[in-house]
Backbone atoms as SQL, in Angstrom:
CREATE TABLE atoms (id INTEGER PRIMARY KEY, chain TEXT, resi INTEGER, resn TEXT, atom TEXT, x REAL, y REAL, z REAL);
INSERT INTO atoms VALUES
  (1, 'A', 1, 'MET', 'N', 4.143, 48.051, 7.326),
  (2, 'A', 1, 'MET', 'CA', 4.397, 48.943, 6.221),
  (3, 'A', 1, 'MET', 'C', 3.671, 50.261, 6.464),
  (4, 'A', 2, 'LEU', 'N', 4.192, 51.333, 5.863),
  (5, 'A', 2, 'LEU', 'CA', 3.543, 52.631, 5.978),
  (6, 'A', 2, 'LEU', 'C', 2.477, 52.794, 4.906),
  (7, 'A', 3, 'TYR', 'N', 1.429, 53.537, 5.268),
  (8, 'A', 3, 'TYR', 'CA', 0.335, 53.842, 4.348),
  (9, 'A', 3, 'TYR', 'C', -0.017, 55.318, 4.484),
  (10, 'A', 4, 'ALA', 'N', -0.341, 55.932, 3.348),
  (11, 'A', 4, 'ALA', 'CA', -0.808, 57.316, 3.320),
  (12, 'A', 4, 'ALA', 'C', -2.321, 57.312, 3.223),
  (13, 'A', 5, 'VAL', 'N', -2.945, 58.074, 4.077),
  (14, 'A', 5, 'VAL', 'CA', -4.390, 58.277, 4.042),
  (15, 'A', 5, 'VAL', 'C', -4.584, 59.719, 3.585),
  (16, 'A', 6, 'ILE', 'N', -5.058, 59.878, 2.369),
  (17, 'A', 6, 'ILE', 'CA', -5.175, 61.188, 1.739),
  (18, 'A', 6, 'ILE', 'C', -6.654, 61.496, 1.563),
  (19, 'A', 7, 'SER', 'N', -7.113, 62.526, 2.232),
  (20, 'A', 7, 'SER', 'CA', -8.543, 62.841, 2.186),
  (21, 'A', 7, 'SER', 'C', -8.791, 64.191, 1.534),
  (22, 'A', 8, 'GLU', 'N', -9.986, 64.312, 1.015),
  (23, 'A', 8, 'GLU', 'CA', -10.447, 65.560, 0.410),
  (24, 'A', 8, 'GLU', 'C', -11.759, 65.928, 1.094),
  (25, 'A', 9, 'ASP', 'N', -11.842, 67.150, 1.577),
  (26, 'A', 9, 'ASP', 'CA', -13.043, 67.611, 2.278),
  (27, 'A', 9, 'ASP', 'C', -14.171, 67.987, 1.320),
  (28, 'A', 10, 'VAL', 'N', -15.386, 67.934, 1.844),
  (29, 'A', 10, 'VAL', 'CA', -16.523, 68.524, 1.159),
  (30, 'A', 10, 'VAL', 'C', -16.374, 70.046, 1.270),
  (31, 'A', 11, 'ALA', 'N', -17.114, 70.785, 0.486),
  (32, 'A', 11, 'ALA', 'CA', -17.096, 72.251, 0.585),
  (33, 'A', 11, 'ALA', 'C', -17.614, 72.685, 1.955),
  (34, 'A', 12, 'ASP', 'N', -17.049, 73.750, 2.473),
  (35, 'A', 12, 'ASP', 'CA', -17.497, 74.341, 3.747),
  (36, 'A', 12, 'ASP', 'C', -17.535, 73.314, 4.878),
  (37, 'A', 13, 'SER', 'N', -16.446, 72.604, 5.052),
  (38, 'A', 13, 'SER', 'CA', -16.383, 71.518, 6.035),
  (39, 'A', 13, 'SER', 'C', -16.010, 71.958, 7.448),
  (40, 'A', 14, 'LEU', 'N', -15.666, 73.219, 7.647),
  (41, 'A', 14, 'LEU', 'CA', -15.084, 73.644, 8.924),
  (42, 'A', 14, 'LEU', 'C', -15.959, 73.300, 10.126),
  (43, 'A', 15, 'ASP', 'N', -17.234, 73.604, 10.092),
  (44, 'A', 15, 'ASP', 'CA', -18.102, 73.306, 11.243),
  (45, 'A', 15, 'ASP', 'C', -18.179, 71.802, 11.504),
  (46, 'A', 16, 'LYS', 'N', -18.242, 71.015, 10.451),
  (47, 'A', 16, 'LYS', 'CA', -18.277, 69.559, 10.611),
  (48, 'A', 16, 'LYS', 'C', -16.964, 69.068, 11.211),
  (49, 'A', 17, 'ARG', 'N', -15.852, 69.624, 10.746),
  (50, 'A', 17, 'ARG', 'CA', -14.540, 69.263, 11.284),
  (51, 'A', 17, 'ARG', 'C', -14.478, 69.548, 12.784),
  (52, 'A', 18, 'LEU', 'N', -14.882, 70.752, 13.149),
  (53, 'A', 18, 'LEU', 'CA', -14.808, 71.141, 14.555),
  (54, 'A', 18, 'LEU', 'C', -15.663, 70.231, 15.436),
  (55, 'A', 19, 'GLY', 'N', -16.821, 69.823, 14.932),
  (56, 'A', 19, 'GLY', 'CA', -17.709, 68.959, 15.706),
  (57, 'A', 19, 'GLY', 'C', -17.146, 67.566, 15.945),
  (58, 'A', 20, 'ALA', 'N', -16.347, 67.056, 15.017),
  (59, 'A', 20, 'ALA', 'CA', -15.811, 65.691, 15.133),
  (60, 'A', 20, 'ALA', 'C', -14.327, 65.658, 15.476),
  (61, 'A', 21, 'ARG', 'N', -13.713, 66.826, 15.654),
  (62, 'A', 21, 'ARG', 'CA', -12.265, 66.894, 15.823),
  (63, 'A', 21, 'ARG', 'C', -11.748, 66.116, 17.027),
  (64, 'A', 22, 'ALA', 'N', -12.400, 66.215, 18.163),
  (65, 'A', 22, 'ALA', 'CA', -11.910, 65.535, 19.371),
  (66, 'A', 22, 'ALA', 'C', -11.806, 64.028, 19.149),
  (67, 'A', 23, 'ALA', 'N', -12.818, 63.431, 18.564),
  (68, 'A', 23, 'ALA', 'CA', -12.800, 61.985, 18.314),
  (69, 'A', 23, 'ALA', 'C', -11.751, 61.632, 17.254),
  (70, 'A', 24, 'HIS', 'N', -11.596, 62.480, 16.239),
  (71, 'A', 24, 'HIS', 'CA', -10.590, 62.270, 15.192),
  (72, 'A', 24, 'HIS', 'C', -9.184, 62.300, 15.799),
  (73, 'A', 25, 'ILE', 'N', -8.901, 63.290, 16.621),
  (74, 'A', 25, 'ILE', 'CA', -7.589, 63.435, 17.258),
  (75, 'A', 25, 'ILE', 'C', -7.326, 62.288, 18.228),
  (76, 'A', 26, 'GLU', 'N', -8.337, 61.829, 18.925),
  (77, 'A', 26, 'GLU', 'CA', -8.179, 60.714, 19.863),
  (78, 'A', 26, 'GLU', 'C', -7.652, 59.465, 19.155),
  (79, 'A', 27, 'ARG', 'N', -8.155, 59.184, 17.966),
  (80, 'A', 27, 'ARG', 'CA', -7.679, 58.019, 17.193),
  (81, 'A', 27, 'ARG', 'C', -6.229, 58.203, 16.760),
  (82, 'A', 28, 'LEU', 'N', -5.879, 59.435, 16.379),
  (83, 'A', 28, 'LEU', 'CA', -4.497, 59.706, 15.990),
  (84, 'A', 28, 'LEU', 'C', -3.555, 59.595, 17.195),
  (85, 'A', 29, 'GLN', 'N', -4.010, 60.039, 18.346),
  (86, 'A', 29, 'GLN', 'CA', -3.201, 59.916, 19.566),
  (87, 'A', 29, 'GLN', 'C', -2.948, 58.446, 19.907),
  (88, 'A', 30, 'ALA', 'N', -3.926, 57.595, 19.654),
  (89, 'A', 30, 'ALA', 'CA', -3.751, 56.163, 19.899),
  (90, 'A', 30, 'ALA', 'C', -2.669, 55.592, 18.986),
  (91, 'A', 31, 'LEU', 'N', -2.685, 55.970, 17.710),
  (92, 'A', 31, 'LEU', 'CA', -1.624, 55.527, 16.789),
  (93, 'A', 31, 'LEU', 'C', -0.268, 56.040, 17.263),
  (94, 'A', 32, 'LYS', 'N', -0.228, 57.286, 17.700),
  (95, 'A', 32, 'LYS', 'CA', 1.030, 57.878, 18.187),
  (96, 'A', 32, 'LYS', 'C', 1.540, 57.110, 19.406),
  (97, 'A', 33, 'ALA', 'N', 0.660, 56.797, 20.331),
  (98, 'A', 33, 'ALA', 'CA', 1.053, 56.071, 21.546),
  (99, 'A', 33, 'ALA', 'C', 1.603, 54.679, 21.226),
  (100, 'A', 34, 'GLN', 'N', 1.130, 54.105, 20.130),
  (101, 'A', 34, 'GLN', 'CA', 1.608, 52.786, 19.693),
  (102, 'A', 34, 'GLN', 'C', 2.882, 52.886, 18.854),
  (103, 'A', 35, 'GLY', 'N', 3.359, 54.114, 18.609),
  (104, 'A', 35, 'GLY', 'CA', 4.555, 54.321, 17.803),
  (105, 'A', 35, 'GLY', 'C', 4.333, 54.099, 16.318),
  (106, 'A', 36, 'ARG', 'N', 3.095, 54.206, 15.861),
  (107, 'A', 36, 'ARG', 'CA', 2.763, 53.906, 14.460),
  (108, 'A', 36, 'ARG', 'C', 2.485, 55.147, 13.615),
  (109, 'A', 37, 'LEU', 'N', 2.373, 56.309, 14.215),
  (110, 'A', 37, 'LEU', 'CA', 2.047, 57.528, 13.489),
  (111, 'A', 37, 'LEU', 'C', 3.319, 58.243, 13.055),
  (112, 'A', 38, 'VAL', 'N', 3.449, 58.487, 11.757),
  (113, 'A', 38, 'VAL', 'CA', 4.591, 59.227, 11.216),
  (114, 'A', 38, 'VAL', 'C', 4.270, 60.716, 11.160),
  (115, 'A', 39, 'LEU', 'N', 3.108, 61.058, 10.620),
  (116, 'A', 39, 'LEU', 'CA', 2.670, 62.454, 10.563),
  (117, 'A', 39, 'LEU', 'C', 1.178, 62.504, 10.299),
  (118, 'A', 40, 'ALA', 'N', 0.594, 63.624, 10.663),
  (119, 'A', 40, 'ALA', 'CA', -0.840, 63.825, 10.423),
  (120, 'A', 40, 'ALA', 'C', -1.135, 65.309, 10.461),
  (121, 'A', 41, 'GLY', 'N', -2.003, 65.749, 9.574),
  (122, 'A', 41, 'GLY', 'CA', -2.412, 67.142, 9.599),
  (123, 'A', 41, 'GLY', 'C', -3.303, 67.493, 8.434),
  (124, 'A', 42, 'PRO', 'N', -3.968, 68.651, 8.554),
  (125, 'A', 42, 'PRO', 'CA', -4.883, 69.101, 7.503),
  (126, 'A', 42, 'PRO', 'C', -4.173, 69.969, 6.463),
  (127, 'A', 43, 'HIS', 'N', -4.852, 70.149, 5.337),
  (128, 'A', 43, 'HIS', 'CA', -4.391, 71.045, 4.272),
  (129, 'A', 43, 'HIS', 'C', -5.200, 72.342, 4.401),
  (130, 'A', 44, 'PRO', 'N', -4.579, 73.449, 4.821),
  (131, 'A', 44, 'PRO', 'CA', -5.313, 74.716, 4.903),
  (132, 'A', 44, 'PRO', 'C', -5.823, 75.140, 3.528),
  (133, 'A', 45, 'ALA', 'N', -6.996, 75.746, 3.513),
  (134, 'A', 45, 'ALA', 'CA', -7.607, 76.188, 2.263),
  (135, 'A', 45, 'ALA', 'C', -6.904, 77.414, 1.677),
  (136, 'A', 46, 'ILE', 'N', -6.141, 78.111, 2.506),
  (137, 'A', 46, 'ILE', 'CA', -5.362, 79.261, 2.047),
  (138, 'A', 46, 'ILE', 'C', -3.932, 79.094, 2.531),
  (139, 'A', 47, 'ASP', 'N', -3.042, 79.913, 2.031),
  (140, 'A', 47, 'ASP', 'CA', -1.621, 79.820, 2.358),
  (141, 'A', 47, 'ASP', 'C', -1.358, 80.426, 3.737),
  (142, 'A', 48, 'SER', 'N', -1.782, 79.679, 4.769),
  (143, 'A', 48, 'SER', 'CA', -1.646, 80.149, 6.141),
  (144, 'A', 48, 'SER', 'C', -1.726, 78.959, 7.082),
  (145, 'A', 49, 'GLU', 'N', -0.913, 78.975, 8.140),
  (146, 'A', 49, 'GLU', 'CA', -1.001, 77.899, 9.131),
  (147, 'A', 49, 'GLU', 'C', -2.321, 77.946, 9.886),
  (148, 'A', 50, 'ASP', 'N', -2.898, 79.130, 10.019),
  (149, 'A', 50, 'ASP', 'CA', -4.209, 79.283, 10.659),
  (150, 'A', 50, 'ASP', 'C', -5.157, 79.919, 9.642),
  (151, 'A', 51, 'PRO', 'N', -5.870, 79.093, 8.869),
  (152, 'A', 51, 'PRO', 'CA', -6.717, 79.642, 7.811),
  (153, 'A', 51, 'PRO', 'C', -8.027, 80.250, 8.298),
  (154, 'A', 52, 'GLY', 'N', -8.292, 80.176, 9.601),
  (155, 'A', 52, 'GLY', 'CA', -9.511, 80.766, 10.142),
  (156, 'A', 52, 'GLY', 'C', -10.758, 80.242, 9.447),
  (157, 'A', 53, 'GLU', 'N', -11.645, 81.144, 9.076),
  (158, 'A', 53, 'GLU', 'CA', -12.923, 80.788, 8.452),
  (159, 'A', 53, 'GLU', 'C', -12.761, 80.082, 7.102),
  (160, 'A', 54, 'ALA', 'N', -11.590, 80.239, 6.454),
  (161, 'A', 54, 'ALA', 'CA', -11.364, 79.580, 5.161),
  (162, 'A', 54, 'ALA', 'C', -11.346, 78.065, 5.323),
  (163, 'A', 55, 'GLY', 'N', -10.947, 77.603, 6.498),
  (164, 'A', 55, 'GLY', 'CA', -10.974, 76.174, 6.802),
  (165, 'A', 55, 'GLY', 'C', -9.917, 75.366, 6.086),
  (166, 'A', 56, 'PHE', 'N', -10.254, 74.135, 5.784),
  (167, 'A', 56, 'PHE', 'CA', -9.308, 73.165, 5.250),
  (168, 'A', 56, 'PHE', 'C', -9.905, 72.446, 4.040),
  (169, 'A', 57, 'THR', 'N', -9.024, 71.883, 3.230),
  (170, 'A', 57, 'THR', 'CA', -9.486, 71.188, 2.027),
  (171, 'A', 57, 'THR', 'C', -9.298, 69.684, 2.091),
  (172, 'A', 58, 'GLY', 'N', -8.676, 69.199, 3.155),
  (173, 'A', 58, 'GLY', 'CA', -8.430, 67.772, 3.294),
  (174, 'A', 58, 'GLY', 'C', -7.377, 67.517, 4.351),
  (175, 'A', 59, 'SER', 'N', -6.902, 66.275, 4.396),
  (176, 'A', 59, 'SER', 'CA', -5.913, 65.875, 5.398),
  (177, 'A', 59, 'SER', 'C', -4.955, 64.847, 4.823),
  (178, 'A', 60, 'LEU', 'N', -3.806, 64.717, 5.486),
  (179, 'A', 60, 'LEU', 'CA', -2.840, 63.689, 5.161),
  (180, 'A', 60, 'LEU', 'C', -2.418, 63.012, 6.457),
  (181, 'A', 61, 'ILE', 'N', -2.484, 61.692, 6.458),
  (182, 'A', 61, 'ILE', 'CA', -2.008, 60.889, 7.583),
  (183, 'A', 61, 'ILE', 'C', -1.077, 59.839, 7.003),
  (184, 'A', 62, 'VAL', 'N', 0.091, 59.681, 7.612),
  (185, 'A', 62, 'VAL', 'CA', 1.000, 58.592, 7.250),
  (186, 'A', 62, 'VAL', 'C', 1.225, 57.794, 8.525),
  (187, 'A', 63, 'ALA', 'N', 0.892, 56.507, 8.460),
  (188, 'A', 63, 'ALA', 'CA', 0.988, 55.656, 9.644),
  (189, 'A', 63, 'ALA', 'C', 1.294, 54.220, 9.236),
  (190, 'A', 64, 'GLU', 'N', 1.727, 53.454, 10.210),
  (191, 'A', 64, 'GLU', 'CA', 2.063, 52.046, 9.986),
  (192, 'A', 64, 'GLU', 'C', 0.863, 51.153, 10.278),
  (193, 'A', 65, 'PHE', 'N', 0.599, 50.254, 9.344),
  (194, 'A', 65, 'PHE', 'CA', -0.450, 49.260, 9.506),
  (195, 'A', 65, 'PHE', 'C', 0.087, 47.922, 9.018),
  (196, 'A', 66, 'ALA', 'N', -0.546, 46.832, 9.416),
  (197, 'A', 66, 'ALA', 'CA', -0.102, 45.496, 9.023),
  (198, 'A', 66, 'ALA', 'C', -0.370, 45.208, 7.552),
  (199, 'A', 67, 'SER', 'N', -1.384, 45.887, 6.977),
  (200, 'A', 67, 'SER', 'CA', -1.751, 45.625, 5.583),
  (201, 'A', 67, 'SER', 'C', -2.550, 46.799, 5.040),
  (202, 'A', 68, 'LEU', 'N', -2.685, 46.825, 3.724),
  (203, 'A', 68, 'LEU', 'CA', -3.518, 47.842, 3.083),
  (204, 'A', 68, 'LEU', 'C', -4.963, 47.723, 3.560),
  (205, 'A', 69, 'GLN', 'N', -5.430, 46.503, 3.715),
  (206, 'A', 69, 'GLN', 'CA', -6.802, 46.283, 4.185),
  (207, 'A', 69, 'GLN', 'C', -6.997, 46.876, 5.582),
  (208, 'A', 70, 'GLU', 'N', -6.035, 46.669, 6.469),
  (209, 'A', 70, 'GLU', 'CA', -6.146, 47.223, 7.823),
  (210, 'A', 70, 'GLU', 'C', -6.128, 48.754, 7.775),
  (211, 'A', 71, 'ALA', 'N', -5.261, 49.312, 6.943),
  (212, 'A', 71, 'ALA', 'CA', -5.203, 50.771, 6.810),
  (213, 'A', 71, 'ALA', 'C', -6.519, 51.314, 6.273),
  (214, 'A', 72, 'GLN', 'N', -7.099, 50.631, 5.295),
  (215, 'A', 72, 'GLN', 'CA', -8.363, 51.070, 4.714),
  (216, 'A', 72, 'GLN', 'C', -9.492, 50.985, 5.742),
  (217, 'A', 73, 'GLN', 'N', -9.529, 49.914, 6.514),
  (218, 'A', 73, 'GLN', 'CA', -10.557, 49.773, 7.546),
  (219, 'A', 73, 'GLN', 'C', -10.430, 50.878, 8.591),
  (220, 'A', 74, 'TRP', 'N', -9.186, 51.187, 8.966),
  (221, 'A', 74, 'TRP', 'CA', -8.959, 52.261, 9.934),
  (222, 'A', 74, 'TRP', 'C', -9.458, 53.583, 9.360),
  (223, 'A', 75, 'ALA', 'N', -9.103, 53.868, 8.121),
  (224, 'A', 75, 'ALA', 'CA', -9.523, 55.116, 7.482),
  (225, 'A', 75, 'ALA', 'C', -11.041, 55.190, 7.349),
  (226, 'A', 76, 'ASP', 'N', -11.665, 54.079, 7.009),
  (227, 'A', 76, 'ASP', 'CA', -13.117, 54.044, 6.822),
  (228, 'A', 76, 'ASP', 'C', -13.892, 54.322, 8.108),
  (229, 'A', 77, 'SER', 'N', -13.248, 54.121, 9.257),
  (230, 'A', 77, 'SER', 'CA', -13.944, 54.337, 10.525),
  (231, 'A', 77, 'SER', 'C', -13.589, 55.683, 11.171),
  (232, 'A', 78, 'ASP', 'N', -12.992, 56.580, 10.409),
  (233, 'A', 78, 'ASP', 'CA', -12.642, 57.906, 10.928),
  (234, 'A', 78, 'ASP', 'C', -13.912, 58.689, 11.260),
  (235, 'A', 79, 'PRO', 'N', -13.956, 59.338, 12.416),
  (236, 'A', 79, 'PRO', 'CA', -15.122, 60.151, 12.777),
  (237, 'A', 79, 'PRO', 'C', -15.442, 61.248, 11.763),
  (238, 'A', 80, 'TYR', 'N', -14.451, 61.708, 11.024),
  (239, 'A', 80, 'TYR', 'CA', -14.709, 62.721, 10.007),
  (240, 'A', 80, 'TYR', 'C', -15.581, 62.171, 8.874),
  (241, 'A', 81, 'ILE', 'N', -15.509, 60.890, 8.624),
  (242, 'A', 81, 'ILE', 'CA', -16.372, 60.293, 7.601),
  (243, 'A', 81, 'ILE', 'C', -17.821, 60.314, 8.075),
  (244, 'A', 82, 'GLU', 'N', -18.034, 59.857, 9.294),
  (245, 'A', 82, 'GLU', 'CA', -19.398, 59.838, 9.849),
  (246, 'A', 82, 'GLU', 'C', -19.973, 61.246, 9.938),
  (247, 'A', 83, 'ALA', 'N', -19.119, 62.231, 10.208),
  (248, 'A', 83, 'ALA', 'CA', -19.582, 63.615, 10.338),
  (249, 'A', 83, 'ALA', 'C', -19.785, 64.298, 8.990),
  (250, 'A', 84, 'GLY', 'N', -19.398, 63.626, 7.902),
  (251, 'A', 84, 'GLY', 'CA', -19.580, 64.203, 6.579),
  (252, 'A', 84, 'GLY', 'C', -18.514, 65.202, 6.171),
  (253, 'A', 85, 'VAL', 'N', -17.341, 65.157, 6.820),
  (254, 'A', 85, 'VAL', 'CA', -16.246, 66.072, 6.496),
  (255, 'A', 85, 'VAL', 'C', -15.596, 65.697, 5.165),
  (256, 'A', 86, 'TYR', 'N', -15.340, 64.412, 4.988),
  (257, 'A', 86, 'TYR', 'CA', -14.594, 63.961, 3.820),
  (258, 'A', 86, 'TYR', 'C', -15.513, 63.615, 2.647),
  (259, 'A', 87, 'ALA', 'N', -15.164, 64.122, 1.471),
  (260, 'A', 87, 'ALA', 'CA', -15.848, 63.750, 0.237),
  (261, 'A', 87, 'ALA', 'C', -15.211, 62.508, -0.360),
  (262, 'A', 88, 'LYS', 'N', -13.897, 62.363, -0.134),
  (263, 'A', 88, 'LYS', 'CA', -13.155, 61.260, -0.734),
  (264, 'A', 88, 'LYS', 'C', -11.948, 60.937, 0.139),
  (265, 'A', 89, 'VAL', 'N', -11.638, 59.642, 0.266),
  (266, 'A', 89, 'VAL', 'CA', -10.465, 59.200, 1.010),
  (267, 'A', 89, 'VAL', 'C', -9.739, 58.146, 0.183),
  (268, 'A', 90, 'LEU', 'N', -8.447, 58.359, -0.003),
  (269, 'A', 90, 'LEU', 'CA', -7.602, 57.430, -0.734),
  (270, 'A', 90, 'LEU', 'C', -6.562, 56.876, 0.224),
  (271, 'A', 91, 'VAL', 'N', -6.423, 55.555, 0.253),
  (272, 'A', 91, 'VAL', 'CA', -5.404, 54.909, 1.091),
  (273, 'A', 91, 'VAL', 'C', -4.473, 54.151, 0.172),
  (274, 'A', 92, 'LYS', 'N', -3.169, 54.412, 0.333),
  (275, 'A', 92, 'LYS', 'CA', -2.213, 53.729, -0.530),
  (276, 'A', 92, 'LYS', 'C', -0.906, 53.504, 0.201),
  (277, 'A', 93, 'PRO', 'N', -0.156, 52.482, -0.197),
  (278, 'A', 93, 'PRO', 'CA', 1.135, 52.213, 0.417),
  (279, 'A', 93, 'PRO', 'C', 2.054, 53.427, 0.256),
  (280, 'A', 94, 'TYR', 'N', 2.931, 53.598, 1.236),
  (281, 'A', 94, 'TYR', 'CA', 3.853, 54.735, 1.236),
  (282, 'A', 94, 'TYR', 'C', 5.237, 54.249, 1.631),
  (283, 'A', 95, 'LYS', 'N', 6.231, 54.650, 0.883),
  (284, 'A', 95, 'LYS', 'CA', 7.622, 54.283, 1.196),
  (285, 'A', 95, 'LYS', 'C', 8.378, 55.540, 1.585),
  (286, 'A', 96, 'LYS', 'N', 8.757, 55.609, 2.849),
  (287, 'A', 96, 'LYS', 'CA', 9.521, 56.753, 3.338),
  (288, 'A', 96, 'LYS', 'C', 10.960, 56.619, 2.860),
  (289, 'A', 97, 'VAL', 'N', 11.484, 57.661, 2.229),
  (290, 'A', 97, 'VAL', 'CA', 12.862, 57.670, 1.756),
  (291, 'A', 97, 'VAL', 'C', 13.707, 58.661, 2.565),
  (292, 'A', 98, 'LEU', 'N', 13.177, 59.851, 2.787),
  (293, 'A', 98, 'LEU', 'CA', 13.894, 60.882, 3.540),
  (294, 'A', 98, 'LEU', 'C', 12.961, 61.514, 4.541),
  (295, 'A', 99, 'PRO', 'N', 13.372, 62.099, 5.590),
  (296, 'A', 99, 'PRO', 'CA', 14.714, 62.022, 6.148),
  (297, 'A', 99, 'PRO', 'C', 14.939, 60.713, 6.833);
């Protein structure tokens, strides 16, 4: 089943994000290689694809996991959590309808 991992950043998270980004992306690449990643990306803090110093306010990941518990465990071990990027992470089932 698909699950949405919806995160909210702490204030001024950009430096923390940059420090943990390689490890964060590596985990997403592993999901992609397994054919389980639907989409992943950050929410820019301003209306721009490249927000520069404004940074980001959170992230959205939609991926396939065997259960909500597995999705939650995966989310809980994100390098961004250890680096203090995320203030809050919500994991919930997701049903893709379109496209």
